[in-house]
C-alpha positions in Angstrom: 9.7 -42.7 -65.6 13.3 -42.0 -64.7 15.4 -42.1 -67.4 17.6 -44.5 -66.0 14.8 -46.8 -65.6 12.8 -46.3 -68.8 16.0 -47.0 -70.9 17.7 -49.7 -68.5 17.8 -52.0 -71.2 20.2 -49.7 -73.5 22.9 -49.5 -70.5 22.5 -53.1 -69.2 23.6 -54.6 -72.9 20.1 -55.9 -74.1 19.2 -55.0 -77.8 16.7 -52.1 -78.4 14.2 -54.5 -80.0 13.7 -56.2 -76.8 13.5 -53.1 -74.7 9.5 -52.4 -75.7 8.7 -56.0 -75.1 10.2 -55.6 -71.8 8.8 -52.6 -70.8 5.3 -54.1 -71.7 5.8 -57.2 -70.0 7.0 -55.2 -66.5 4.7 -52.3 -66.4 3.0 -52.7 -62.7 -0.6 -52.7 -62.1 -0.4 -50.4 -59.3 -0.9 -46.8 -58.6 2.0 -45.3 -60.9 4.4 -44.4 -58.1 8.0 -45.5 -59.0 8.3 -47.9 -56.2 5.1 -49.7 -57.6 5.5 -49.4 -61.2 9.2 -50.8 -61.2 8.7 -53.5 -58.1 9.3 -56.3 -60.9 12.4 -55.0 -62.2 13.8 -54.8 -58.9 12.7 -58.2 -57.1 10.6 -60.2 -59.5 11.0 -62.3 -62.5 9.5 -60.8 -65.8 7.7 -64.0 -66.6 5.9 -64.2 -63.5 4.0 -61.1 -64.0 3.6 -61.0 -67.7 0.3 -62.6 -68.0 -1.3 -60.9 -64.9 0.0 -57.2 -66.1 -2.0 -57.8 -69.6 -5.3 -57.8 -68.5 -5.1 -55.9 -65.3 -3.3 -52.6 -66.8 -6.6 -50.9 -68.3 -8.7 -51.3 -65.1 -6.2 -50.4 -62.6 -4.9 -47.1 -64.3 -5.9 -44.5 -62.1 -8.4 -42.1 -63.9 -6.4 -39.0 -62.4 -6.4 -35.1 -63.0 -4.0 -34.6 -65.9 -0.5 -34.7 -64.4 2.0 -35.4 -66.9 2.8 -38.7 -65.7 -0.8 -39.8 -66.2 -1.3 -38.1 -69.3 1.3 -39.6 -71.2 1.0 -43.0 -69.8 -0.1 -44.4 -72.7 3.2 -43.7 -74.5 4.8 -45.9 -72.0 2.1 -48.3 -71.2 0.1 -48.8 -74.3 -3.3 -48.1 -72.7 -6.1 -46.2 -73.7 -6.5 -42.8 -72.0 -9.4 -42.4 -69.7 -12.2 -40.1 -71.0 -13.5 -36.6 -69.9 -16.2 -38.1 -67.7 -13.9 -40.6 -66.5 -11.7 -37.7 -65.0 -14.5 -36.0 -63.5 -15.7 -38.9 -61.8 -12.2 -39.8 -60.3 -11.4 -36.0 -59.0 -11.6 -35.6 -55.5 -14.3 -33.5 -53.7 -11.9 -32.2 -51.1 -9.6 -29.4 -50.0 -7.4 -29.5 -53.0 -4.3 -30.5 -51.5 -2.0 -32.9 -53.6 -2.1 -35.7 -50.9 -5.7 -35.5 -50.8 -6.2 -35.6 -54.2 -4.2 -38.5 -55.2 -4.8 -40.4 -52.0 -6.7 -43.2 -53.8 -3.6 -43.8 -56.3 -1.0 -44.3 -53.7 -2.7 -45.9 -50.8 -5.9 -47.6 -52.3 -8.0 -46.2 -49.8 -11.3 -44.7 -49.9 -11.6 -41.0 -49.9 -13.2 -39.0 -47.4 -16.2 -36.9 -48.2 -16.8 -33.5 -47.7 -18.4 -34.1 -44.5 -15.8 -35.9 -43.0 -13.1 -33.2 -44.1 -15.2 -30.6 -42.4 -15.4 -32.6 -39.3 -11.6 -32.9 -39.1 -11.0 -29.1 -40.2 -10.0 -26.8 -37.3 -12.0 -23.6 -36.3 -8.9 -21.3 -36.4 -8.4 -18.0 -37.6 -7.9 -18.9 -41.4 -4.4 -18.6 -41.8 -2.9 -21.9 -43.6 -0.8 -22.6 -40.8 -3.6 -22.9 -38.4 -6.3 -24.4 -41.0 -3.9 -27.2 -41.3 -2.2 -27.5 -38.1 -3.9 -30.9 -36.9 -3.0 -32.6 -40.1 0.9 -31.8 -39.9 1.5 -31.0 -36.2 -1.5 -32.8 -34.5 -1.9 -29.7 -32.3 -5.5 -28.4 -31.6 -5.6 -24.9 -32.7 -6.9 -21.8 -30.3 -10.5 -21.1 -30.6 -11.4 -17.3 -31.4 -12.2 -16.3 -28.0 -8.4 -17.7 -27.1 -7.1 -15.6 -30.3 -9.0 -12.5 -29.1 -7.7 -12.6 -25.4 -4.1 -12.9 -26.4 -4.5 -9.6 -28.5 -3.2 -6.5 -26.9 -6.0 -4.0 -26.0 -4.5 -0.8 -27.8 -4.6 1.6 -30.3 -2.6 2.7 -33.2 -0.2 0.0 -35.2 1.8 -1.7 -32.6 4.9 -1.8 -34.6 5.0 1.9 -34.3 3.7 2.5 -30.9 5.3 -0.6 -29.3 8.4 -1.1 -31.7 10.7 -2.3 -28.9 9.4 -5.5 -28.4 5.8 -5.2 -29.5 4.1 -5.3 -26.1 1.9 -2.6 -24.6 3.0 -0.7 -21.8 1.1 -1.1 -18.5 0.3 2.9 -19.0 -1.4 1.9 -22.3 -3.1 -1.1 -21.6 -5.3 0.7 -18.7 -5.6 3.9 -21.1 -6.7 1.8 -24.2 -9.2 -0.7 -22.7 -7.6 -2.1 -19.6 -9.9 -3.4 -16.7 -12.8 -1.1 -15.8 -13.3 -2.3 -12.4 -12.5 0.2 -9.5 -9.6 -2.1 -8.4 -8.1 -2.3 -11.3 -8.3 1.7 -12.1 -7.0 1.9 -8.3 -4.0 -0.1 -9.2 -2.8 1.2 -12.6 -4.3 4.8 -12.2 -4.8 6.1 -8.6 -1.6 4.4 -7.0 0.5 5.8 -9.6 -1.3 9.2 -9.1 -0.1 8.8 -5.2 3.1 8.2 -6.2 3.4 11.2 -8.2 2.1 13.5 -5.4 4.4 11.8 -2.9 7.4 12.5 -5.0 6.5 16.5 -5.4 5.4 16.2 -1.7 8.8 14.9 -0.7 10.6 17.8 -2.6 8.4 20.5 -1.1 9.3 18.7 2.5 13.2 19.0 1.8 12.3 22.7 0.8 10.5 23.4 3.4 12.8 22.1 6.0 15.6 23.8 4.5 13.9 27.2 4.7 11.8 26.2 7.8 8.6 27.3 6.4 5.7 24.8 6.6 4.0 27.0 3.8 5.8 25.2 1.1 3.1 22.4 1.2 0.7 25.4 0.2 2.7 26.2 -2.6 2.6 22.6 -3.9 -1.2 22.3 -3.3 -2.0 23.9 -6.9 1.1 23.2 -8.7 1.0 19.4 -7.9 -2.5 19.0 -9.1 -2.3 20.7 -12.3 1.2 19.0 -13.2 -0.5 15.6 -12.4 -3.4 16.7 -14.7 -0.7 17.7 -17.5 1.5 14.4 -16.9 -1.7 12.5 -17.1 -3.0 14.1 -20.3 0.1 14.5 -22.4 3.2 13.3 -20.4 2.3 9.8 -20.0 1.5 9.5 -23.9 4.8 11.3 -25.0 7.2 9.5 -22.2 5.7 6.0 -22.5 3.8 5.6 -25.7 6.3 7.5 -28.0 3.7 10.1 -29.2 4.9 13.9 -30.0 3.6 16.5 -27.7 1.5 18.0 -30.7 0.0 14.6 -31.2 -0.8 13.7 -27.7 -2.7 17.2 -27.7 -4.4 16.6 -31.2 -5.6 13.1 -29.5 -7.7 14.6 -26.8 -11.1 15.2 -27.3 -13.0 18.5 -27.1 -14.4 17.9 -23.7 -11.1 16.8 -22.3 -8.9 19.8 -23.4 -11.8 22.2 -21.9 -11.3 19.9 -18.7 -7.5 20.2 -18.7 -7.9 24.3 -19.3 -10.2 24.7 -16.5 -8.0 22.6 -14.2 -4.9 24.7 -15.4 -7.0 28.0 -14.5 -8.2 27.0 -11.3 -4.5 26.1 -10.4 -2.8 29.5 -11.9 -5.1 31.7 -9.7 -4.3 29.8 -6.8 -0.5 29.6 -7.2 -0.4 33.3 -7.8 -2.5 33.9 -4.7 -0.2 32.1 -2.4 3.1 33.0 -3.9 2.2 36.8 -3.9 0.8 36.6 -0.2 4.1 34.3 0.8 6.5 37.1 -0.8 4.5 40.1 1.0 4.8 38.3 4.3 8.2 37.6 4.0 7.7 34.7 6.6 6.2 31.5 7.2 2.2 31.5 7.5 0.9 32.3 11.0 -1.5 29.2 10.8 1.6 27.0 11.3 3.2 29.0 14.0 1.8 26.3 16.9 3.3 25.0 20.0 4.0 21.8 17.9 6.7 24.0 15.9 8.8 24.4 19.2 9.5 20.7 19.5 13.3 19.6 18.2 11.6 16.8 16.5 9.0 18.7 14.6 10.4 18.4 11.1 11.4 14.8 11.5 7.7 14.1 11.8 6.6 16.9 9.5 6.5 14.7 6.4 4.2 11.7 7.7 2.1 14.4 9.8 1.5 17.0 7.2 3.1 16.9 3.9 2.4 13.0 3.0 -1.3 13.0 4.5 -1.9 16.1 2.2 -0.4 13.9 -1.0 -3.3 11.4 -0.3 -5.8 14.2 -0.3 -4.4 16.0 -3.4 -4.5 12.3 -5.0 -8.3 12.0 -4.4 -9.2 15.6 -5.4 -7.7 15.4 -8.8 -9.3 12.0 -9.8 -11.6 14.0 -12.1 -8.8 15.4 -13.9 -6.4 12.6 -14.0 -8.5 9.1 -14.5 -9.9 10.5 -17.6 -6.9 11.0 -18.8 -4.9 7.8 -17.7 -8.0 5.5 -18.5 -10.2 7.4 -21.0 -11.7 4.1 -22.7 -12.0 2.2 -19.4 -13.8 5.5 -17.8 -15.9 6.0 -20.5 -17.0 2.0 -20.7 -17.9 2.4 -16.6 -19.9 5.7 -17.1 -23.6 4.8 -16.0 -24.4 8.0 -18.3 -22.9 7.2 -21.4 -24.7 9.9 -23.5 -23.2 13.2 -23.6 -25.7 16.0 -23.2 -25.3 19.7 -23.7 -27.6 20.8 -20.8 -25.0 19.1 -18.5 -22.2 20.7 -20.0 -23.8 24.1 -19.8 -24.3 23.6 -16.1 -21.1 22.6 -15.6 -19.6 25.5 -17.4 -21.7 27.6 -15.2 -20.7 26.2 -11.8 -17.1 26.7 -13.0 -17.5 30.3 -14.3 -19.3 31.2 -11.1 -16.9 29.4 -8.7 -13.9 31.0 -10.4 -15.5 34.6 -10.6 -16.3 34.3 -6.4 -12.9 33.3 -6.2 -11.1 36.0 -8.4 -13.5 38.8 -6.7 -12.7 37.5 -3.3 -8.9 37.9 -3.8 -9.3 41.2 -5.7 -11.3 42.7 -3.0 -9.6 41.5 0.4 -6.3 42.7 -1.4 -7.8 46.2 -2.0 -8.9 46.0 1.9 -5.7 45.3 2.9 -4.0 47.9 1.1 -6.2 50.3 3.2 -4.6 49.1 6.6 -8.3 49.4 8.1 -8.8 48.2 11.5 -12.2 47.0 10.0 -13.3 43.4 8.7 -13.8 43.2 5.2 -17.7 42.4 5.0 -17.9 43.9 1.8 -18.5 42.8 -2.0 -18.9 38.9 -2.3 -17.9 38.8 1.6 -21.3 40.0 2.0 -22.7 37.0 0.7 -20.9 34.0 2.9 -18.0 34.6 5.2 -15.5 32.4 2.7 -16.6 33.1 -0.5 -13.3 31.8 -2.1 -13.6 28.5 -0.6 -17.3 28.6 -2.0 -16.0 29.4 -5.4 -13.1 26.5 -4.9 -15.9 23.8 -4.2 -18.0 25.0 -7.1 -15.0 24.9 -9.5 -14.4 21.3 -8.4 -17.7 20.4 -8.5 -18.1 21.4 -12.2 -15.5 18.8 -12.9 -17.4 15.7 -12.5 -20.4 17.1 -14.1 -18.2 18.2 -17.3 -17.4 14.6 -17.3 -20.9 13.6 -16.9 -21.8 15.8 -20.1 -19.1 13.9 -22.0 -20.2 10.4 -21.0 -17.1 9.8 -19.0 -18.2 10.2 -15.6 -16.6 7.4 -13.6 -18.2 7.0 -10.0 -14.6 6.9 -8.6 -14.1 10.4 -10.0 -16.9 11.8 -7.8 -14.5 11.4 -4.7 -12.6 14.6 -6.0 -15.1 17.2 -5.2 -16.4 15.4 -2.0 -13.0 14.9 -0.7 -12.3 18.8 -1.6 -15.4 20.0 0.4 -14.7 17.7 3.4 -11.0 19.5 3.5 -12.3 22.9 2.9 -15.0 22.8 5.8 -13.7 20.6 8.3 -9.6 20.3 7.9 -7.7 23.0 6.4 -10.1 25.5 4.8 -12.4 28.0 6.6 -12.3 26.0 9.8 -8.6 26.1 10.1 -8.6 29.8 8.8 -11.6 31.0 11.1 -9.9 29.4 14.3 -6.2 31.1 13.4 -8.2 34.4 12.8 -10.0 34.6 16.2 -6.7 33.7 17.9 -4.8 36.2 16.1 -7.3 38.8 16.2 -8.2 38.4 20.1 -4.4 39.4 20.6 -3.6 41.8 18.1 -7.2 43.7 17.0 -9.8 43.4 19.4 -12.2 45.3 17.2 -11.6 42.9 14.3 -12.2 40.1 17.1 -15.7 41.7 18.0 -16.7 42.0 14.2 -15.8 38.5 13.5 -18.2 37.4 16.3 -20.9 39.7 14.9 -20.3 38.7 11.0 -20.6 34.8 12.3 -23.7 35.4 13.5 -25.4 37.0 10.4 -23.5 35.3 7.6 -23.2 31.5 6.8 -19.5 30.3 6.4 -19.6 28.5 3.3 -22.9 28.3 1.9 -25.2 31.3 1.2 -28.7 31.6 3.2 -31.9 31.9 1.4 -31.9 35.4 2.5 -28.8 36.1 0.1 -31.0 35.7 -3.1 -31.8 39.6 -2.9 -27.8 39.9 -2.9 -26.8 41.9 -5.4 -23.3 40.3 -5.5 -25.0 36.8 -5.6 -26.7 38.1 -9.1 -23.5 39.6 -10.1 -21.6 36.1 -9.8 -24.5 34.4 -11.4 -24.7 36.6 -14.3 -20.8 35.9 -14.8 -21.5 32.1 -14.8 -24.2 32.6 -17.5 -21.9 34.6 -19.6 -19.4 31.9 -19.2 -22.0 29.5 -20.8 -22.4 31.8 -23.9 -18.8 32.3 -24.3 -17.9 28.5 -24.2 -20.8 27.7 -26.7 -19.6 30.4 -29.3 -15.9 29.1 -28.9 -16.8 25.7 -29.0 -18.7 26.2 -32.4 -15.8 28.1 -33.6 -13.1 25.6 -32.5 -15.1 22.5 -33.8 -15.7 24.0 -37.2 
């Protein structure tokens, strides 16, 4: 009881020997709350409740939990304390919240059963604010599915990687669990890649227009694709996700590093080939000296007729070595062949090494033949296999990339567009078809002997794929042996790096 109430008689002018009798007479029969126990003092006459209280107190006092006001009520109310059994019987079989355990004392209501409580408890996350939200705020807690959908699909600690606003970037959403649909990949991975290539093409167009050399786009062909691969693998995690370069590199799997290394090797060789040939020539490639070049508005149209279309083609060709880095989880989930196989990896390494060897040998043998300044057409070495071994090697190299993804369980069907587009371009747009047409025109004017040999050469050798008769060609088996050596070397290095 409050002091001012328990000893009110002393402060109101009554005698001490009367205070005790007044207390006995005015003890309420209710729950024990101050407003109930002292109701008589505030509004009723003591003589009205005297007889009623004497008999009612023992049976109406609560068999409570042991709170101080209950344990010492005998001191103030002269009643017998409840026994241990009576206390146990009065305990509430509920959640334990104070408003539930003492509800009977204050509200004179029947307590809910355990089943009743379980029915009204929310099926939330388990946090206190969620489990009792309905009791205090009258709101329905979100379901487990709603909570899961609201969580970001990312890796790493949010406060470290997304400290600014605790929200994943669009790049992170697609990289770490974004949509696996083709439409989603087109929107979040392919279109940004096309924007990357378009930007570089615009720079190359400016340089080409300034120097009046269309071959600026040839310089861009290897550099743009390699740059896009490195930007996708390292640049995006560093710039958009806050990782260091070493952390971004360490986050790559062995197969991803192998893929990035293969693309870089392919691009480095082609860049050296284009740059060295352009430097020796000192002028624009003869392939681009067409009649259209004489038109006054040629350069006004060139970006949309040559540079931008090739940016789109490069975007498709680079799919096998950009999408796996831009969306590794989505790629793995969409792969129809999730199990990694060493056989497929061995075949991928064989194709890459064979194709790369064909390109290196073709470049070397052609350079040696040109230094002789001979009037003969080069038909020796790997040129005895097909008329354009460098293009065949390029096609095999690009075919190896999706096969490597297949071996790693990351072959998204979309990436197959890469080698298909590359093959179509090499065969029917800007590869052997364009190159051979230009050679025929040039030889017809400058070297009749080479023109005649070219016509004979076309009759006995295929342009792109070797014929069955070439299986006895020693150069075919030479490049195949180099490819097998590449498989052995990769497996040895792989064991060393993984150990």
